[in-house]
C-alpha positions in Angstrom: 64.9 -0.6 -12.9 66.1 -1.6 -10.0 64.8 -4.3 -8.1 62.2 -4.2 -4.7 65.9 -5.6 -2.9 68.1 -3.5 -5.1 67.0 -0.3 -3.9 65.7 -1.5 -0.5 70.1 -2.5 -0.1 70.6 1.6 -1.7 68.4 3.2 1.3 70.4 1.8 3.5 73.8 2.0 2.2 73.2 5.9 2.0 73.1 5.7 5.6 76.2 3.7 6.6 78.6 5.1 3.7 79.7 8.1 5.5 80.3 6.8 8.6 82.1 3.9 7.5 84.0 5.6 5.1 84.9 8.0 8.8 85.7 3.9 10.1 88.6 3.2 7.7 90.1 5.7 8.7 90.0 5.9 12.0 94.6 4.7 12.4 95.6 5.8 9.6 96.1 7.3 6.7 94.4 5.7 2.8 94.5 6.7 -0.8 91.9 7.4 -2.9 92.1 3.8 -4.9 92.2 1.9 -1.1 88.9 3.4 -0.6 86.7 2.9 -3.1 88.7 -0.7 -2.4 87.5 -1.3 0.5 84.4 -0.5 0.2 83.5 -1.9 -2.8 84.4 -5.0 -1.2 82.1 -4.3 1.8 79.1 -3.1 -0.4 78.2 -0.5 0.4 79.6 1.5 -3.0 79.1 0.4 -6.7 82.5 2.1 -7.4 85.1 4.6 -7.0 83.2 7.2 -9.3 80.6 7.3 -6.3 84.1 7.8 -3.5 85.3 11.2 -4.8 81.6 13.0 -4.7 81.7 11.6 -1.0 84.8 12.8 -0.2 84.5 16.6 -1.2 81.2 16.4 0.4 83.3 15.3 3.8 86.2 18.1 2.9 83.9 20.4 3.0 82.5 19.7 6.4 85.8 19.3 8.0 85.6 15.7 8.7 89.2 14.4 6.9 91.6 16.1 5.5 93.8 14.5 2.6 97.8 15.2 1.3 98.8 14.5 -2.2 102.3 12.5 -3.0 103.5 12.2 -5.9 105.1 9.3 -6.9 108.0 8.1 -8.4 106.2 6.8 -11.1 102.5 6.8 -11.6 99.8 9.1 -10.9 100.0 11.5 -7.4 98.3 9.3 -5.1 95.4 11.5 -2.5 95.9 10.7 0.9 93.1 10.8 3.5 93.2 11.0 7.0 89.9 11.7 9.8 90.1 15.4 11.2 89.7 15.5 14.9 85.8 16.3 14.2 85.9 13.2 11.9 86.7 11.5 14.6 84.3 13.0 16.6 81.2 12.6 14.2 82.7 9.3 14.6 82.2 8.9 18.2 78.9 10.3 17.9 77.3 7.9 15.7 78.8 5.0 17.0 76.6 6.3 19.9 73.9 6.9 18.4 73.8 3.2 16.1 74.3 0.5 18.8 71.2 1.2 20.3 69.9 1.9 17.4 70.5 -1.4 15.0 69.6 -3.4 18.4 65.9 -2.2 17.8 66.1 -2.8 14.4 67.1 -6.4 14.7 65.5 -6.7 17.2 62.3 -5.9 15.9 63.3 -7.9 12.3 63.9 -10.9 14.2 60.3 -10.8 15.6 60.9 -10.1 18.7 60.5 -6.3 21.0 62.6 -3.7 21.0 
């Protein structure tokens, strides 16, 4: 059973993992395992298994695209990139996030929003 802290953290992750993934793809394409490693290192996903359903949702929404590259050795890699719609979605989130996060931080720190 999850502790209160674990549940609170899981709820926070749900709200930011999609825009965080889009932000990782803002400047260059990345392959799936690399995305999983970076999101995991940031504490935004628990493991690689939670990444692929998220990528499928983002692809279906037209926010990310992918291409498959066949390596000379090993398995083919799927490289993901941000679409124009994905960039617009990330920009919209960024506009909302800045004042939202400032207000929440101010409230938590005892100030007034």
